[in-house]
N, C-alpha and C positions, 0 to 999 in steps of 0.2 A: 199773336195779336189778342188783346183782351177786349171783350165787349161787356160793359157794365150798364144795366138798364134798371132804373128804379122809376116807379111811376108816381111822382109827386102830384098833389092836387093841382089842377089847371093845365097840365100837360096832356094834350089828347094823343091818341094813337096815330091820328093823321100827322101831327107835328113830328112824332117819333119816326114814322114811316119816311117822311120827308128828309129828316136828319139821316136816317140810314142810307137813303138813295144818294144824298150829297156825299156821304162817307165813301160810298162805292165809286162815285165819280172821282173823288180825290185820290183814292187808291189807284185808279186807272190812269190818271193824268201823269204826264211827264213831270219829273221833279222840279224842273226849272220853269214850269209854266206858272204864271200868277193865278192862284186858285181862289183868291178872294175878289169879290166885285169891287170895282173902282169907287162905288158910292157907298162903301161900307161905313160904319159908324166910327166913333172915336176910338183911338187906341192909346194905350199907356204902358210904358215899360216900368218894370219894378225889379230892384235887386234885393235878394233876401240876405240877411246877415250870415246865414250859414245855409248850405244846400238843403233843400227839402224834398221829400218823396211826394210828388203831386198826386199820383193815383191814390196812394194811401190816405193822404190828407183830404182829397175830395171825397173819398169813400166814408171817412170818419165824419165828414160834414154832411153826409147824405145828399151830395151834389152829383147830378148825373154827368157823365162824360163819355165820349167815344174817343179812344186813342187812334190816331191816324198813323202815326209812326213813333219812332223813339223820342222825337222832339216836339211833337204836335198833338193836340187834342182839341176836340169841339166840346164845349161845356154848355149845359143848360142850367142857367142860374136866374131865379125869379122870372121865369118864362122867357128870358132872353137867351139867345144863342151866341156864344163867344167863341172866337178862335184863340187858343192858347198856344203860343209858340215859345219854345225854350231857346233863348239866345246863347246861354252859357250852361253847359251841362246837358242833361236829358231829363225826360219826365220823372225818372226815379230819383234824380239828384240834381234838381234845378237850382241854379244860383241866380240867374237873370232871365226874366221872361217878358213877353209882350202879350197883352190882352187886347183883342179887337172886337168890337161888337159887330156880329154878323147879322143879327136880327134883333131889333129892339124888343123890350119886354111888352107883353100884351097890356093894353091901357088899364084893365081892371087891376093889375098888379103893381101899377106905377103909383108912386106916392104923390106925384103932381098930376094936374089935369092934362098937361101936354106930355108926350113921350119924351123922356130925357134919359138917355143911356149912359151918360157920364157917371151918375151915382151907382149904377149897377156895377161897373168896373171897379170903382173905389171900394164899394162894399165887399165885393168878392176878394179883392186884394187884402183888405182888412181881415177877413175871415182866414185866408190862407196864411197870413203873417202871424195871426194869433194862435195858430194850431201847431206850432213847431214842436 
């Protein structure tokens, strides 16, 4: 299992500690248990034209992530925490993914005055798609 931690501006050690604790809970939970809260944010599926290596792509983009298993990772992007689930393939060769907002971006990093996590998902998918 790989643990990649980069400390971008605006991410506190408290947020990272919380994310690590959540990762430990995910690793200990039964695989058939629903691990995401029912009130989680928007999700979006995306199919890539050809499989991409998500860990390498995220690292190249300097985006923090924690791999949970071969098909799932938690991603910190623009201070939001997203659940990345590979539907077809695995993290190293993903063809079809689903991104779900686990925690909205902090207000000072949002482009709007209201928290809106939809653009965060779209922005991350744009970056992943452009780095093939």
